[in-house]
C-alpha positions as CSV (number, residue, x, y, z in Angstrom):
1,M,0.0,0.0,0.0
2,F,3.0,2.2,-0.4
3,V,2.5,4.7,-3.1
4,R,4.2,6.9,-5.6
5,L,5.4,10.4,-5.0
6,T,5.5,10.9,-8.7
7,M,6.7,14.4,-8.9
8,L,10.3,15.6,-8.7
9,V,13.3,13.5,-8.5
10,A,14.8,13.3,-12.0
11,A,18.1,15.2,-12.0
12,L,19.0,19.0,-12.0
13,V,18.1,22.4,-13.3
14,V,20.6,23.4,-15.9
15,L,23.0,26.3,-15.0
16,P,25.5,28.0,-17.4
17,A,28.6,26.0,-18.0
18,S,31.0,25.7,-20.9
19,V,30.5,23.0,-23.5
20,A,27.7,21.4,-21.5
21,R,25.7,18.5,-22.8
22,A,22.7,17.4,-20.8
23,Q,19.5,15.4,-20.7
24,F,16.2,16.7,-19.3
25,N,14.4,14.2,-17.1
26,G,10.8,13.5,-16.4
27,H,8.6,13.5,-13.4
28,N,9.1,9.9,-12.3
29,S,10.3,9.8,-8.7
30,L,12.8,6.9,-8.7
31,G,12.7,4.5,-5.8
32,D,9.1,5.3,-4.7
33,F,8.1,1.7,-5.6
34,G,9.8,-1.5,-4.4
35,V,8.8,-4.8,-2.8
36,L,5.1,-5.6,-3.6
37,S,5.1,-2.7,-6.1
38,A,2.3,-4.2,-8.3
39,S,0.0,-5.2,-5.4
40,Q,-3.1,-3.0,-4.9
41,P,-4.2,-2.9,-1.3
42,A,-7.6,-4.2,-0.1
43,P,-10.7,-2.1,-0.8
44,G,-10.8,1.0,1.5
45,F,-9.5,4.5,1.9
46,Y,-5.8,5.1,2.8
47,A,-4.0,8.2,3.9
48,S,-0.2,8.3,3.7
49,G,2.6,10.7,4.6
50,F,5.6,10.4,2.3
51,Y,9.2,11.7,2.8
52,Y,11.8,11.6,0.0
53,R,15.4,12.6,0.3
54,Y,17.8,12.5,-2.8
55,H,21.4,13.4,-2.5
56,T,24.0,13.6,-5.3
57,D,27.4,15.0,-5.9
58,T,28.1,13.1,-9.1
59,I,27.2,13.5,-12.8
60,R,28.2,10.8,-15.3
61,D,28.5,11.3,-19.1
62,R,27.3,8.9,-21.8
63,N,30.3,6.6,-21.2
64,G,29.8,6.5,-17.4
65,M,32.8,8.7,-16.6
66,V,32.4,11.3,-13.8
67,V,31.9,14.9,-15.2
68,D,34.2,17.4,-13.5
69,P,32.5,20.4,-11.8
70,A,32.4,23.8,-13.6
71,I,34.6,25.3,-10.9
72,P,37.8,23.2,-10.5
73,D,38.7,21.9,-7.0
74,E,35.2,22.7,-5.8
75,R,33.0,19.8,-4.5
76,S,29.5,20.4,-5.7
77,E,26.4,18.6,-4.4
78,I,22.7,19.0,-3.9
79,T,20.1,17.4,-1.7
80,L,16.4,17.4,-2.5
81,H,13.8,17.0,0.3
82,A,10.2,16.4,-0.4
83,L,7.1,15.8,1.6
84,A,3.6,14.8,0.4
85,P,0.2,13.8,1.8
86,I,-1.2,11.0,-0.3
87,A,-4.8,9.9,-0.6
88,W,-5.7,6.5,-2.2
89,Y,-9.1,5.0,-2.5
90,V,-9.8,1.4,-3.6
91,S,-13.3,0.4,-4.4
92,E,-15.2,-2.9,-4.3
93,H,-16.4,-2.0,-7.8
94,K,-14.9,-4.1,-10.5
95,I,-13.8,-3.1,-14.0
96,L,-12.6,-5.9,-16.3
97,G,-12.4,-8.1,-13.2
98,A,-10.1,-5.6,-11.4
99,N,-10.8,-3.5,-8.3
100,Y,-11.1,0.2,-9.3
101,G,-9.0,2.8,-7.4
102,A,-7.9,6.4,-7.6
103,M,-5.0,8.3,-6.0
104,A,-3.9,11.9,-5.5
105,V,-0.5,13.3,-4.4
106,V,0.2,16.9,-3.3
107,P,3.9,17.3,-2.9
108,I,5.9,20.0,-1.2
109,A,9.6,20.2,-2.0
110,N,12.7,22.4,-1.7
111,T,13.7,22.2,-5.4
112,A,12.8,20.6,-8.7
113,L,15.4,18.6,-10.6
114,A,15.1,18.9,-14.3
115,G,18.5,18.0,-15.9
116,P,22.2,17.2,-15.1
117,I,24.5,20.2,-14.9
118,F,28.2,20.8,-14.6
119,G,28.4,22.0,-11.0
120,L,25.6,20.8,-8.7
121,E,24.7,24.2,-7.2
122,Q,21.2,25.6,-7.1
123,E,19.0,27.9,-5.0
124,T,16.3,26.2,-2.9
125,G,13.1,27.3,-1.5
126,V,10.2,25.3,-0.1
127,G,7.0,25.4,-2.2
128,L,4.3,23.4,-3.9
129,A,5.6,21.0,-6.5
130,D,3.8,19.3,-9.4
131,L,0.5,17.6,-8.5
132,Y,0.1,13.9,-9.4
133,V,-3.2,12.1,-9.8
134,Q,-4.1,8.6,-10.8
135,P,-7.7,8.7,-12.1
136,V,-7.5,5.0,-13.1
137,N,-5.8,2.5,-10.7
138,L,-6.8,-1.1,-11.4
139,G,-5.8,-4.2,-9.3
140,W,-6.3,-7.9,-10.0
141,H,-5.7,-10.5,-7.4
142,R,-5.1,-14.2,-8.3
143,E,-4.0,-17.2,-6.2
144,R,-0.3,-16.8,-6.9
145,A,-0.1,-13.3,-8.4
146,D,-1.3,-9.7,-8.2
147,F,-1.5,-7.4,-11.2
148,T,-2.0,-3.7,-11.6
149,A,-2.5,-1.2,-14.5
150,G,-3.6,2.4,-14.9
151,L,-3.0,6.0,-15.9
152,G,-1.1,8.7,-14.1
153,I,-1.1,12.5,-14.8
154,F,1.4,15.2,-13.6
155,A,0.1,18.7,-13.6
156,P,2.5,21.7,-13.6
157,T,1.4,23.3,-10.4
158,G,4.9,24.0,-9.0
159,R,6.8,27.2,-9.5
160,Y,8.7,27.2,-12.9
161,E,10.6,29.7,-15.0
162,V,12.8,28.6,-17.9
163,D,16.0,30.2,-16.6
164,A,15.3,30.1,-12.9
165,D,17.4,28.0,-10.5
166,D,14.9,27.9,-7.7
167,N,12.0,26.0,-9.4
168,T,9.8,23.6,-7.5
169,G,8.1,22.2,-10.6
170,L,9.1,21.1,-14.1
171,G,6.8,23.4,-16.1
172,M,5.2,20.6,-18.2
173,W,2.3,18.1,-18.2
174,S,3.4,14.5,-18.1
175,F,1.3,11.3,-18.7
176,E,2.2,7.8,-17.8
177,L,0.7,4.4,-18.6
178,Y,1.8,1.7,-16.1
179,G,1.3,-2.0,-15.5
180,G,3.0,-4.8,-13.6
181,G,2.8,-7.9,-11.5
182,T,3.7,-9.4,-8.1
183,F,4.4,-13.1,-8.2
184,F,4.2,-15.3,-5.1
185,F,6.4,-18.4,-4.8
186,D,4.4,-20.2,-2.1
187,A,0.8,-20.8,-1.1
188,A,1.2,-18.6,2.0
189,K,2.4,-15.7,-0.3
190,S,5.4,-15.1,1.9
191,W,8.0,-15.0,-0.8
192,H,7.4,-12.6,-3.7
193,L,9.0,-10.9,-6.7
194,A,7.4,-7.7,-8.2
195,T,8.0,-5.4,-11.1
196,I,6.0,-2.5,-12.4
197,A,6.7,-0.5,-15.6
198,F,5.9,3.1,-16.3
199,Y,5.9,4.7,-19.7
200,E,6.1,8.5,-19.5
201,T,5.4,11.1,-22.1
202,H,5.5,14.9,-21.9
203,T,4.2,18.2,-23.3
204,K,6.6,21.1,-24.1
205,K,7.9,23.0,-21.1
206,R,6.1,26.3,-20.3
207,N,7.3,29.3,-22.4
208,S,9.8,27.2,-24.4
209,D,10.2,24.7,-27.2
210,I,11.8,22.1,-25.0
211,K,10.1,18.7,-25.0
212,V,11.5,15.9,-22.8
213,G,11.8,12.6,-24.5
214,D,9.8,9.5,-23.6
215,I,11.0,7.6,-20.5
216,L,10.6,4.0,-19.4
217,T,11.0,3.2,-15.7
218,L,11.0,-0.2,-14.0
219,E,10.6,-0.5,-10.2
220,G,10.1,-3.5,-8.0
221,G,11.8,-5.9,-5.5
222,L,12.2,-9.3,-4.0
223,G,10.8,-9.8,-0.5
224,K,9.8,-12.0,2.3
225,S,6.6,-11.4,4.4
226,F,6.1,-12.4,8.0
227,R,3.2,-12.2,10.4
228,E,0.5,-12.5,7.7
229,G,2.2,-9.7,5.7
230,A,2.5,-7.1,8.5
231,L,6.3,-7.4,8.5
232,V,8.1,-7.4,5.1
233,V,11.8,-7.3,4.4
234,G,13.6,-7.4,1.0
235,A,15.6,-5.7,-1.6
236,A,14.2,-3.0,-3.9
237,Y,15.4,-2.0,-7.3
238,Y,14.7,0.4,-10.2
239,A,16.0,1.0,-13.7
240,Q,15.3,3.9,-16.1
241,W,16.0,4.6,-19.7
242,K,15.3,7.6,-22.0
243,L,13.8,6.1,-25.1
244,S,13.6,9.1,-27.4
245,S,15.8,12.2,-27.6
246,D,14.8,15.5,-26.0
247,E,13.5,18.2,-28.4
248,L,15.4,21.4,-27.6
249,G,14.0,23.7,-30.2
250,S,15.8,26.4,-32.1
251,D,17.0,28.3,-29.0
252,P,18.1,25.8,-26.2
253,P,19.2,27.0,-22.8
254,P,22.8,28.2,-22.8
255,A,24.1,25.3,-20.7
256,V,22.5,22.6,-23.0
257,G,24.1,21.7,-26.2
258,R,22.7,19.0,-28.4
259,T,22.2,15.8,-26.5
260,L,24.9,13.3,-26.3
261,G,23.3,10.0,-25.5
262,K,20.0,9.2,-23.8
263,H,20.2,8.9,-20.0
264,S,19.9,5.7,-18.0
265,V,20.4,4.7,-14.4
266,W,20.0,1.7,-12.0
267,G,19.3,1.6,-8.3
268,L,19.3,-1.1,-5.6
269,G,18.9,-1.2,-1.8
270,P,17.2,-2.7,1.2
271,E,13.6,-2.2,2.2
272,V,11.6,-3.0,5.3
273,T,7.9,-2.6,6.3
274,L,7.0,-2.5,10.0
275,P,3.6,-2.5,11.6
276,L,2.6,0.1,14.0
277,A,-0.1,-1.4,16.3
278,T,-1.4,-1.8,19.8
279,K,-2.6,-5.1,21.3
280,E,-6.1,-4.1,20.3
281,K,-5.7,-2.8,16.8
282,F,-3.5,-2.1,13.8
283,I,-2.7,1.6,13.3
284,A,-0.3,2.0,10.4
285,S,2.4,0.5,8.3
286,I,5.9,2.2,8.1
287,N,7.9,1.5,5.0
288,V,11.6,2.5,4.8
289,R,13.7,2.1,1.6
290,Y,17.3,3.2,0.9
291,I,18.6,3.1,-2.7
292,W,22.1,3.5,-4.1
293,E,22.3,4.4,-7.8
294,F,24.9,2.9,-10.1
295,G,25.5,2.5,-13.9
296,A,24.3,6.1,-14.6
297,R,24.8,7.5,-18.1
298,T,24.2,11.1,-19.0
299,K,22.7,11.6,-15.5
300,T,23.3,12.3,-11.9
301,E,24.2,9.4,-9.6
302,G,23.3,9.5,-5.9
303,Q,21.3,7.9,-3.0
304,S,17.7,8.1,-2.0
305,L,15.9,7.6,1.3
306,I,12.1,7.0,1.2
307,V,9.9,6.8,4.2
308,T,6.1,6.2,4.0
309,A,3.6,5.9,6.8
310,T,0.2,4.6,5.6
311,F,-3.0,4.7,7.7
312,P,-6.1,2.8,6.8
313,V,-9.0,5.3,7.3
314,P,-12.1,3.7,8.9
315,S,-15.2,3.9,6.8
316,I,-17.9,6.4,7.9
317,P,-21.5,5.1,7.9
318,L,-23.8,7.0,5.6
319,N,-26.9,6.5,7.8
């Protein structure tokens, strides 16, 4: 029941630098899905609090070599912090045999990351980031597998100016189709392997001819559940590839030359889900995930910490 904060973490706002070659990234928040990523929760209403921290001090070129900072002998780095309330409703109603659900995420962040730069230095200021909604969230449940599919939309509600270095949004609409499965290796559903794929497309950025290329992201993990699924431990992963080149228009930003190679990156790390409960009742689930990136090409390479607290909300009688 741990959900996407699909909003910001992509890489960095471009700043002036000599002979720069960069990729613009999309909205997908890498690492927000992991173990049991393709399993929709039981019908009901869920409220979550989401914290995301991404730190990087490394940019790699198309060959995987570290790019030197714009200012020699100066160590450059940036840390993104994001918080978001998340609401997720899963209905008893069925569509094509799947439970219908919907989700909304309202993120607050200290910066928006739009593309790698030479020199990871950027102004920050807390503000509303780009809103994310899933008007269609479908979940199928079988004896040895769960499946999910749906549509997600990112709205450019965050602060964005083409040449600004304190943006909290990416200045574009993004649309993603997604689908995946969680497969159980035993009848008790204690061992499981999950993968979910997101295909992301974009409109042009506000007040510019820049259009980010299409992006494919895979997220999932291998895990072991205990205590009827209340406790889960495992390893989470993600992988992302730019599938089509960015369109930069006739007047690209000064730091961005024509793209050299489409970006890609991998991530891997531990994950644990812990129950928060009294002797009388279950209160919430706390999910913690830490991901190290590797194999980056034309992209930043760093580490992410993701913490999600999910609370089932009791239904309110209508009579």
